[in-house]
C-alpha positions as CSV (number, residue, x, y, z in Angstrom):
1,M,-24.0,-10.4,-20.6
2,I,-20.9,-9.8,-21.5
3,K,-18.5,-8.1,-18.7
4,R,-17.1,-4.7,-19.0
5,N,-13.4,-4.2,-18.9
6,T,-12.3,-3.7,-15.2
7,G,-10.0,-1.5,-16.3
8,L,-12.6,1.2,-17.2
9,A,-14.8,1.0,-14.2
10,N,-11.6,1.4,-12.3
11,L,-11.3,5.2,-13.9
12,K,-12.3,8.3,-12.3
13,A,-15.0,9.8,-14.1
14,G,-14.0,12.3,-16.4
15,Y,-10.3,12.9,-17.9
16,L,-8.5,16.1,-16.6
17,F,-9.1,17.8,-19.8
18,P,-12.9,17.6,-20.9
19,E,-13.2,18.5,-16.9
20,I,-11.5,21.7,-17.7
21,A,-13.6,22.1,-20.7
22,R,-16.7,21.6,-18.9
23,R,-15.8,24.3,-16.3
24,R,-15.0,27.1,-18.4
25,R,-18.4,26.5,-21.1
26,E,-20.6,26.7,-17.9
27,F,-18.6,29.8,-17.1
28,A,-19.2,31.5,-20.4
29,A,-22.7,30.2,-20.0
30,A,-23.1,32.2,-17.2
31,N,-21.2,35.2,-18.2
32,P,-21.9,35.6,-21.9
33,G,-19.6,38.9,-21.8
34,A,-16.8,38.0,-20.5
35,K,-13.7,37.2,-23.0
36,I,-12.0,34.3,-21.6
37,I,-7.9,33.3,-22.4
38,S,-7.0,30.1,-22.0
39,L,-3.1,29.1,-20.6
40,G,-4.3,25.9,-19.4
41,I,-4.4,22.9,-22.1
42,G,-1.2,22.5,-24.0
43,N,-2.5,23.2,-27.6
44,T,-0.6,24.9,-30.3
45,T,-1.8,28.1,-31.4
46,E,0.1,30.0,-34.0
47,P,-0.4,29.0,-37.7
48,L,1.8,25.8,-39.5
49,T,5.2,27.6,-40.8
50,A,4.8,28.6,-45.1
51,H,7.7,25.1,-45.8
52,V,5.5,22.8,-43.1
53,D,2.2,23.6,-45.0
54,A,3.5,23.3,-48.3
55,G,5.0,19.9,-47.7
56,L,1.4,18.8,-46.7
57,V,-0.2,20.9,-49.4
58,E,2.4,18.6,-51.9
59,G,1.6,15.6,-50.0
60,A,-2.1,15.8,-50.5
61,R,-1.5,17.2,-53.8
62,R,0.4,13.7,-55.5
63,L,-2.2,11.7,-54.3
64,G,-4.6,13.0,-56.9
65,T,-2.2,11.8,-59.5
66,E,-1.6,8.3,-60.7
67,K,2.0,8.1,-60.1
68,G,1.8,9.8,-56.6
69,Y,-1.1,8.0,-55.2
70,S,-0.5,5.3,-52.3
71,G,-2.7,3.1,-50.2
72,Y,-1.6,1.4,-47.2
73,G,2.1,2.7,-46.5
74,D,4.6,0.7,-44.2
75,E,3.3,0.5,-40.3
76,Q,6.2,1.5,-38.8
77,G,6.9,4.8,-41.3
78,L,7.7,5.9,-44.8
79,T,11.8,4.5,-44.6
80,A,12.5,8.6,-45.8
81,L,11.0,9.9,-42.5
82,R,12.4,7.4,-40.2
83,E,15.5,8.2,-41.9
84,R,15.5,11.8,-41.4
85,I,14.1,11.4,-37.5
86,A,17.5,9.2,-36.5
87,A,20.1,11.8,-38.3
88,V,18.0,15.3,-37.1
89,F,16.8,14.3,-33.4
90,Y,19.8,11.3,-32.5
91,A,22.9,12.2,-33.8
92,K,24.7,11.9,-30.5
93,A,22.5,8.8,-30.0
94,A,23.2,6.5,-33.1
95,I,19.9,5.3,-33.0
96,A,19.4,3.0,-36.2
97,D,16.0,4.0,-39.0
98,D,14.7,0.9,-38.2
99,E,14.6,1.3,-34.4
100,V,12.2,4.5,-35.6
101,F,8.9,4.1,-35.4
102,V,6.4,6.8,-36.8
103,S,2.7,7.0,-35.4
104,D,-0.1,9.1,-35.2
105,G,1.1,11.1,-31.8
106,A,3.0,10.3,-28.4
107,K,-0.6,9.9,-26.7
108,C,-2.0,7.3,-29.1
109,D,1.9,5.0,-28.5
110,I,2.0,5.8,-24.6
111,G,-1.1,3.8,-25.2
112,R,-0.4,1.4,-27.3
113,L,3.1,0.5,-25.3
114,Q,1.1,-0.8,-22.4
115,L,0.6,-3.8,-25.0
116,L,4.0,-4.6,-24.7
117,F,3.8,-5.6,-21.0
118,G,0.3,-6.1,-19.9
119,R,-1.5,-6.1,-16.8
120,E,0.9,-7.8,-14.8
121,A,3.7,-5.0,-15.4
122,K,4.7,-2.8,-12.2
123,V,4.1,1.0,-13.0
124,A,5.9,4.1,-11.2
125,V,5.5,7.2,-12.5
126,Q,6.8,10.8,-11.8
127,D,4.1,12.9,-9.3
128,P,2.8,15.0,-10.3
129,S,2.7,13.4,-14.4
130,Y,1.0,13.2,-17.7
131,P,-2.4,12.0,-16.7
132,V,-2.4,9.4,-19.3
133,Y,0.8,7.3,-17.9
134,V,-1.8,6.4,-15.0
135,D,-4.9,6.3,-17.2
136,G,-3.4,3.9,-19.5
137,S,-2.2,1.8,-17.0
138,V,-5.5,1.8,-15.1
139,L,-7.1,0.8,-18.7
140,V,-4.8,-2.5,-18.8
141,G,-5.5,-3.7,-15.7
142,A,-1.8,-2.6,-14.5
143,A,-3.0,-0.8,-11.9
144,G,-6.5,-0.7,-9.8
145,A,-9.1,1.4,-8.2
146,W,-9.0,4.9,-7.3
147,Q,-8.0,5.4,-3.4
148,G,-8.8,8.9,-2.9
149,S,-5.2,10.3,-3.9
150,G,-4.2,7.9,-6.3
151,Y,-4.7,4.4,-8.0
152,A,-3.9,1.1,-6.4
153,G,-0.8,-0.6,-8.1
154,I,0.8,2.9,-8.9
155,Q,4.1,3.4,-7.2
156,Y,3.6,7.2,-7.3
157,L,7.7,9.0,-7.3
158,P,6.9,12.6,-5.5
159,C,8.8,15.1,-7.7
160,N,9.1,18.9,-5.9
161,A,11.5,21.5,-5.1
162,A,12.5,19.6,-1.7
163,N,14.2,17.1,-4.5
164,G,14.9,19.1,-7.4
165,Y,11.8,17.7,-9.0
166,F,13.9,14.6,-9.4
167,P,12.3,11.3,-8.0
168,D,13.7,9.3,-5.2
169,L,15.6,6.5,-7.4
170,A,15.6,3.9,-4.2
171,Q,11.6,3.5,-5.0
172,L,11.8,2.3,-8.4
173,P,10.0,-0.9,-8.7
174,A,12.2,-3.8,-9.7
175,D,11.0,-5.4,-13.3
176,G,8.4,-2.9,-13.9
177,L,8.2,0.3,-16.1
178,I,9.1,4.1,-15.2
179,Y,7.5,6.9,-16.8
180,F,9.7,10.1,-16.9
181,C,9.2,13.0,-18.8
182,S,11.9,15.4,-19.7
183,P,11.1,18.5,-19.7
184,N,8.3,17.6,-18.1
185,N,4.7,17.9,-18.3
186,P,3.3,19.5,-16.0
187,T,6.1,21.1,-14.2
188,G,8.5,22.1,-16.3
189,A,11.5,21.0,-14.9
190,V,14.5,19.3,-17.4
191,A,16.5,16.7,-15.9
192,T,20.2,17.2,-15.9
193,R,22.9,14.8,-17.5
194,A,24.1,14.0,-14.0
195,Q,20.3,12.5,-13.4
196,L,19.8,10.6,-16.6
197,T,22.9,8.6,-15.8
198,A,21.7,8.1,-12.4
199,L,18.1,7.0,-14.0
200,V,19.5,4.5,-16.0
201,A,22.2,3.0,-13.7
202,A,19.0,2.4,-11.2
203,A,16.4,1.3,-13.9
204,R,19.0,-1.2,-15.8
205,K,20.1,-2.4,-11.6
206,V,16.4,-3.1,-10.7
207,G,15.8,-4.6,-14.4
208,S,13.1,-1.7,-15.1
209,V,12.2,-0.5,-18.4
210,V,12.0,3.5,-18.6
211,I,9.5,4.6,-20.9
212,F,10.9,8.2,-21.9
213,D,8.8,10.8,-23.0
214,A,10.6,13.7,-24.4
215,A,7.9,15.4,-26.5
216,Y,9.3,18.8,-25.2
217,A,12.9,18.3,-26.0
218,E,13.1,20.9,-28.5
219,F,12.1,23.4,-26.4
220,I,15.4,22.8,-24.3
221,K,17.7,25.7,-25.1
222,D,20.4,25.0,-22.4
223,P,23.3,22.5,-24.6
224,S,24.1,21.1,-21.4
225,L,21.0,19.3,-20.8
226,P,20.1,16.2,-22.7
227,K,17.3,15.8,-25.3
228,S,17.1,12.1,-25.1
229,I,17.2,9.1,-22.8
230,F,19.4,7.8,-25.3
231,E,22.3,10.3,-24.9
232,I,23.2,8.5,-22.0
233,P,25.2,4.9,-21.9
234,G,23.5,2.1,-21.3
235,A,20.1,3.2,-22.2
236,R,19.6,1.0,-25.4
237,E,19.3,-1.8,-22.9
238,C,16.7,-0.2,-20.4
239,A,14.7,2.1,-22.3
240,I,12.1,3.6,-25.0
241,E,11.9,6.8,-26.4
242,V,8.7,8.5,-27.1
243,N,8.5,11.7,-29.3
244,S,6.2,14.3,-31.1
245,F,5.7,16.8,-33.7
246,S,3.1,17.7,-32.0
247,K,4.2,21.4,-30.0
248,P,7.3,22.2,-31.8
249,I,5.8,22.1,-35.3
250,G,2.3,22.5,-34.8
251,F,0.8,18.9,-35.8
252,T,-1.4,18.4,-32.6
253,G,-4.8,18.1,-34.8
254,V,-1.9,16.6,-37.6
255,R,-1.1,13.7,-35.6
256,L,2.3,12.9,-35.9
257,G,5.2,11.1,-33.8
258,W,7.4,8.8,-33.1
259,T,8.7,5.7,-31.0
260,V,12.3,4.4,-30.7
261,V,12.3,0.7,-29.7
262,P,17.0,0.1,-29.4
263,K,17.3,-3.7,-30.4
264,E,19.1,-4.2,-27.4
265,L,16.0,-3.8,-25.0
266,K,15.2,-7.3,-24.0
267,Y,12.3,-9.1,-21.7
268,A,13.7,-11.4,-19.0
269,S,13.0,-13.9,-21.4
270,G,15.7,-12.8,-23.6
271,E,13.5,-12.0,-26.4
272,T,14.1,-8.7,-28.1
273,V,11.1,-5.6,-27.1
274,W,11.5,-4.1,-30.7
275,A,10.2,-7.8,-32.2
276,D,7.1,-7.5,-29.9
277,W,6.6,-3.9,-31.1
278,N,7.2,-4.2,-35.0
279,R,4.3,-6.6,-34.4
280,I,1.8,-4.8,-32.7
281,C,2.5,-1.8,-34.8
282,T,1.7,-4.6,-38.1
283,T,-1.5,-5.3,-36.0
284,V,-3.5,-3.2,-34.4
285,F,-2.0,-0.1,-36.4
286,N,-2.0,1.0,-40.1
287,G,0.5,3.6,-40.1
288,A,0.5,7.5,-39.7
289,S,-1.3,9.2,-42.5
290,N,0.7,9.9,-45.7
291,V,-0.1,13.4,-45.8
292,A,0.7,13.9,-42.2
293,Q,4.0,12.4,-43.4
294,Y,5.5,14.4,-45.9
295,G,4.8,17.2,-43.9
296,G,6.9,16.0,-41.0
297,L,9.8,15.2,-44.0
298,A,9.7,18.9,-44.6
299,A,9.9,19.9,-41.1
300,L,13.1,18.3,-40.9
301,E,14.3,19.8,-44.1
302,P,16.3,23.2,-43.4
303,A,14.1,25.4,-44.2
304,G,11.5,23.6,-42.2
305,I,13.7,22.9,-38.8
306,A,14.1,27.0,-38.8
307,E,10.8,28.0,-39.1
308,M,10.6,24.7,-35.7
309,R,13.1,26.8,-34.1
310,A,11.4,30.2,-34.8
311,T,8.0,28.6,-33.2
312,I,9.6,27.4,-30.2
313,D,11.2,31.0,-29.5
314,F,8.1,32.8,-29.9
315,Y,6.2,30.4,-27.3
316,L,9.1,30.1,-25.3
317,G,8.6,33.9,-25.3
318,N,5.3,33.7,-24.3
319,A,6.4,31.8,-21.2
320,A,9.1,34.9,-20.2
321,L,6.3,36.7,-20.2
322,I,4.0,34.5,-17.9
323,R,7.1,34.1,-15.2
324,T,7.3,37.7,-15.3
325,A,3.5,38.2,-14.3
326,L,3.8,36.0,-11.4
327,K,7.1,36.9,-10.2
328,T,5.1,40.4,-10.1
329,L,2.6,38.8,-8.3
330,G,5.3,37.1,-5.6
331,V,4.1,33.2,-6.8
332,S,7.1,30.9,-7.3
333,C,7.1,29.1,-9.7
334,I,9.7,27.0,-12.1
335,G,9.8,26.0,-16.1
336,G,9.5,28.1,-19.0
337,D,12.7,28.4,-20.2
338,N,13.4,25.3,-21.2
339,A,10.0,24.0,-21.3
340,P,6.7,25.8,-23.0
341,Y,5.2,25.3,-19.3
342,L,5.4,26.8,-15.9
343,W,4.3,25.5,-12.5
344,A,2.8,28.1,-10.0
345,H,2.7,27.5,-6.5
346,F,-0.3,28.6,-4.5
347,P,0.6,26.8,-0.9
348,G,-1.9,26.2,1.5
349,R,-5.0,26.3,-1.3
350,A,-6.8,23.3,-3.2
351,S,-5.8,23.2,-7.0
352,W,-9.1,23.8,-8.3
353,D,-10.1,26.7,-5.7
354,V,-7.3,28.6,-6.9
355,F,-8.2,27.8,-11.0
356,A,-12.2,28.8,-10.2
357,E,-10.9,31.9,-8.6
358,I,-8.9,32.7,-11.6
359,L,-11.5,31.9,-13.8
360,Q,-13.6,34.1,-12.0
361,K,-11.8,37.3,-11.5
362,C,-9.1,37.1,-14.9
363,H,-11.2,35.6,-16.8
364,V,-8.3,33.0,-17.7
365,V,-8.2,29.2,-17.9
366,T,-5.2,27.2,-16.6
367,T,-4.7,23.7,-15.3
368,P,-5.0,23.0,-11.4
369,G,-2.3,20.9,-10.8
370,S,-4.0,18.0,-8.5
371,G,-5.0,16.5,-12.1
372,F,-1.6,15.5,-12.8
373,G,-1.3,13.6,-9.3
374,P,-0.8,14.1,-5.6
375,A,2.4,15.8,-5.6
376,G,0.5,18.5,-7.7
377,E,-2.1,19.8,-4.9
378,G,-1.7,23.1,-4.4
379,F,-0.4,24.3,-8.2
380,I,-1.5,25.4,-11.2
381,R,-0.1,24.6,-14.4
382,F,0.1,27.8,-17.0
383,S,0.6,27.0,-20.6
384,S,2.9,29.3,-22.8
385,F,0.9,28.1,-26.1
386,G,-1.2,31.4,-27.1
387,H,-1.2,34.1,-29.6
388,R,0.8,37.0,-28.4
389,A,-1.7,39.2,-28.0
390,D,-3.7,37.3,-25.5
391,V,-1.0,36.1,-23.2
392,E,0.2,39.7,-23.2
393,E,-3.8,40.4,-21.9
394,A,-3.8,37.3,-19.9
395,C,-1.1,38.5,-17.6
396,K,-2.5,42.1,-17.5
397,R,-5.4,40.8,-15.9
398,L,-3.3,38.4,-13.6
399,V,-1.2,41.6,-12.6
400,E,-4.1,43.9,-11.9
401,R,-6.7,41.7,-10.6
402,L,-4.9,39.2,-8.0
403,R,-3.0,41.6,-6.3
């Protein structure tokens, strides 16, 4: 009989977010009268804005006409959308439109990027970090079995209050991959220009590639903080950037994102990574939904951009309410100012125990920090994605029931 992919066998049972959903269902079944509010999974909650919605509707409508119908499109994305992404998001970075590859979401691309480097790649991740960086590495065979607090073959780079939530760059692997997210999921920390400059210099020195996850970049309000790794000189020779329409525009279910691969990025053998990524996109991907791409085009028109900024401000308003509640409780936290997440510290306590207490006492779902890596133990991630009335009620319960 055919053998199973050993990467699947090495994965811990249960991805973090389905496990949270399972515990929520069990609590709801045991407490049928409880009104459960989620401040956990980072799923957007507000309806699509009018201009973006109209773009999606028009995109679907045109498919019902002989003139407007299209079948397969370019796997790399609509030319007009690639041009608009380059112009709107990379004006400071001089990214060419053909270096932008449109996809069905950042998470999907993060998994596919592993195909570029294979099972022999050394992998380093911020700790804590978004689980797909690690789980994707395990699936492709670049990491081994679970060892109690992490996977074999993964270089965990602790990010905590002591180091300003920025890793020790002396620990970067040579000739490997470095997964880096700013604004960070789950901590909400945002790397400064000096920190990203140091990261680029360190990656170039050791011959490694930075996979830069900028999915939350549009939440950055501080103009001194970079939104793209490509604002840093030298990044074109050592970085790939992944981004998404999911959180700033509400496309979590619509599914639309992009990856930027600069043509200067090369393997040790001299071939361009751009050519291989183009081949992967045309081999295992048929392109993002044409309807979703028309919605993306509408989102990047002036009216759509104004709506996007209003939506981001709404979620950051939620974050301010959560921060105030945590402060009232005497709980230290970071994030929520230039990111939609807050990272709350409960020293000396197991994350899942705090999760259980908040669910039991407050009927509020959060995310246990230990699910994001060894350094996440003792922390809880709060998400600002929620309806305002629900967030206000959740904050009221936290303050009243956890004092």
